[in-house]
N, C-alpha and C positions, 0 to 999 in steps of 0.2 A: 410387653405388659403395660398397661396403664398405671401411672403412679397414683398413689392415694392423694386425695385432695390436700391432706395436711402436709405431705411432703412437698407438693408443688407450691403450696403457699410458703412453706419455709425456705425454699430456694429462691422465692421472689423477694422475701424479706432479706436474705442474705445478699442478693443483688443490690438492694437499696443500701445496706450498711457498706458495701464496698463502694458503691458510688459516693455516699457521703465521705468516706475516707479519702477519696481521690479527688473531691471538689470543695474541700473546706474553705477555699477562699472566695467561693461563689455564694450568691444568695440561694439558700436551700429552703424553698417553701413547700407546703404540703401538696400543692398541685404539681410542681415539678417532680417531686419524689413519688407521688402516686402514680405518675405516667411511667417512671421508671420501673415500678413493680407491677404495672398493669391494673392498678386498683383505682377506683374512684376516690377523688379527694375527700368525699363525705365520710367513706368508711376506712380510708387508709390509716389515719392516726390511730383509730381504736385497734385495728388489725395488727399495727406494728407493735403497739404497747403490749397487746395480749401475748405476741410471740417473743418479744424481748425483755419484757419486765421494765421498760424505760420508755419516756415520751421521745419522740424525734427531736424536739427542740433541746431537750436535756442532753441526749446523746451527742448532738452536734456541739453544744456548748463544752461538754466534757471532753470531746475529741480535740477541740481548739485549745483547751486548757492543757490537755496531754501534750500537745505539740509545743505549746508555750514552755512547759516544764523542761523539755529538752534544750530549747533556746536558752533558757535561764542558765543551765549549768555548762553547756558547751559553747555558748556565745556570751561569756562574762563581760565583754565590753559593750554589748547591746543594752541600751537603757531599758529598765523595766516599763517605762511609759511606751516606748516604742513596740515592745512585745505586747503590751496591753491592747494597742491600737490594731496590731496585726491579728490578735486573737478576736477582734470584732467588739472591743469594749471602748466606750466613750472616753474613758480616763483611767488613770492608775488606780484610783480609789475603788471604783466598781470592779476592776479586774482583781485587785487584792482581796476584796470581800468574797468574790465567787471562787477565787483560787483557794483561800483559806477553808471556805465551806466544803469544797469538793475534797480537798487534799489533807487539811488538818494543819498545814503550815502557811505562813505568808509566802509570797514570791521570794522576798530576800532571804527568809530562813531556809527555804528550799534550795536556793542558790548556794547556800553555805554548807548545808547538810541535807541532801535531798533523800526523801523517803519514797523509793520508786514503787513500792508494792500497790499503792492506790491505783496507779495506772496501768496495771495489767488488764487486759480487755475483759477478762472474767468478772472483775469487779464493776466494770461499766454495764456489762449486759447481763442481767441477772438471771435470765432463762436461757435455755439451751436452744440455739438455731442450729439446724442441720446445715453443714457446709457441703458445697458441691465437690464431687470428686475431682482430684487434682492429677495433672499429668506427671506420671512417674517414670523416670528414665533409669535403666540400669547401665552404669558406666564403669570403666576401669579408672580409678583414681590414681594419678601418677606419684611415685615417690617425691615428696616436696620438702626441701630444707626450709625451715622456718625459725625466725627470731621469735622468742616467747618471753612475756611477762606473766608469771603464774599467780593467780589470785586465789588465795585461800581465806574464807571467812564469810560473813553475811552477804547476801546477793546485793543489798542495798548499798554496799560500799564499792561495788564493781566501777562506779563512775570515777572513784579516786585512782583506781588501777588503769582505767582507760586514759585519764588525763596524764598520768605518769608516762604511759606508753607512748602518747602522742608527743610528749616532751622529748622522749628518747629518739623518736622518729624525726623530730625536727633536728635535733642535734646530730644525728647519724646521717641526715640527709635523705631520708625516704619520705617523698611527698605522697600526699593521699592517692595520687593516680599511679604511684610506682608500687610494685610488688602486689600480691594479693592478700587482702585483710581476712584473718580467720578467727573464729572463736571455737575452741575445743571444750564441749560441755560435758564435764565428767558425771554430773548428776543433775537431778531436778531440784532447785532450791526449796520447792514446796513439799519435798518428801524427805529431806535430810535436815538434821539440826543446823542452825546458821553457821556455826563454827566449822561444819564439815563440807560446806558448799565449795566446789572447785571449778575454776575456769581458767583456760589458757587463752591469753590475748596474743595474737600472732601475726606476722606478716612474713610472706615468702621472700627469700633472700637468694642471691646468686652465690654468696660464700659465707662461711661462718663469721659471726659478729665477735669482735674482741671483747674481753671483760669490760665492764662499765659500772658506773655508780648507781644505775637504775635497777640493776638485778636482771637484766634482760639476758636470756641465755639461749643456747641452740638446741633444737630439737628437729626431729624428722617426722613428717606423716608418712606412714608406711604406704605402699602401693597396695591396692586391693579393690575388690568389687564394692559398689556402693549403689544404693537407690537414692536418687536425687529428685528433688521437687523445688520449684522456684515459688518463693513468697514475695508478693508485690505490696508494697506499702509499709506502714509503720513497723518498726522492729519490737515495739511494745506488744504487738498483735501476733507474734510468731507462734504462740501456744496453739492457735487453731490449726496451723498447717502441721505442726509437729505432732499435735494430738491425733489428727486425721491419720497421719502415717502410721503411728503405732496402734491406733485403735481399729482402723478400717483396712488400710492397705496391707500391712505386715501379716495379719492372720489369714487373709485371703490369698496372699501371694505364695505361700508355703516356704518363703525365704527364712533363714536363720541369721540372727545378728552376730557379728564378730565381737570379740571383746576389745573393743576400742570406742572411745567417746564419739558422740555425734559431732559432725563438722559443720560449722555454719560459715559459709563464704559471704562476707559482706561485699557484694559486687561493686557498689559505689559507696564511697565514704568521703567524709569532709564536711566542714560546717556549712557549706552551701547547698548540700543535699537536703531537700525537704522531706518530711516523713512520708507524704503520699507518693514520692518519686524513689523511695529506697526499693532496692533489689537485693534479696537474699536467697542464695541457693543452700538448701539443707541436705546433708548427706548422711545416710544411715550406712555405716559399714556393715558389709555382709560377708557371711562365710563364702 
């Protein structure tokens, strides 16, 4: 069956957004992006804005600022001036003005106490673009011993828990390429009061970890069937993949969810991993 014209256009716009996310370090002009979408440069900008609610130039800038926000928090030794250059700004002053206008905080204030909500993709793209179907694999997840730091409270403070967990890993001798790093998401921060948000930050271990000053404890991810999709790119944008799983795939599959939180496997982690190179496997536990 031939797809409706609006559906085909939406998929082409989605392809452009993905391309932008994966090529933020390149020159992204309308001619190049129009070719990605198979639109003429004359019409592309208007079509893109009508489908997304944002101009191409603005989305590119916001995505670069979004990436810079991660560097500000997780690479505290990198100078703000250097982060500004990498984000495409001529100097720290213009970067600060753009960052504050987009985020509501200066880069230095964000580095001290980041407000992450601004950088969720839904706040960047104000209109819904239809995402292409994803490859879903049904797998048997093995029983896995994990070391866990439990986060309870506002989602915007998870970075503090993440930094604490990183410090524990360093002290315990678990490097970024050792073990598998997971996030167990017990609820959606957008649907519960901030104080009820729960997240377990985890890494697989070969043996139980001893008591420690960081509050890291032992847990086990139980064996069981799961639906798995792979999300490529920034982890700020994972809501698109998770939303598609729940909204499209699950009702059509006839599967039922198990009473266990969604499992996010952060396949590659560490300060050297750039946003567009991130790989995340998302597991929905099934009955």
